N, C-alpha and C positions, 0 to 999 in steps of 0.2 A: 786424213789428219783431223778434219773437222769432226768426224764421227768419234774419234778418240776423245776429244774434248767433251763431247756430249756424254759419253759413257762416264767419264770422271765426274762431270757435273751431276749426273743422275745419282751416282754413288754418294757423293758428298751431300747432295740434297737429302737423300734418305737418312744419312747420318744426322743431319741437322734436325730432321723431323723426330728421329729417335731421341736425340738429346732434349728437344723441347718436351717430348712426352715424359721423359725421366724427370726433368725439372718440375713438370706439372704434378707428377706423382709425389715427389718430395715435398712440394709446397702443400699439397693436400694433406699428407700425413703429418706435416708440421702443424697445420691448422687444426687437425683433429686432436693432436696431443695437447695443444694449447686449450682447446675446448674441454678436453678431459680434465686438465689442471683446474680450469675455471669451475668446472662442475664439482670437483673434489673440494675446493676451497669454499664454495657456496654451501655444500653439504656439511662441511665441518663447522662453518660459522652458524648455520641454522640449527645445528644439533649441539650447540654449546651446552655442556652439562649432561646431555643425554648420551647413552651408550648405543650408538648406531653403527651398523656395519658400513665400511667404506670400500671403495674400489680397490 
């Protein structure tokens, strides 16, 4: 009986770790896209009037 609970806990614990890793990935990609947006707006404002290539 106790072994059964340990097995369930191990599985759910692994799922929690997977979820944390997924959330971490999502957070990083969101930060990256925010960084890219910031980069684009800076490039656009610094190139006011100039014809420069954008991302």
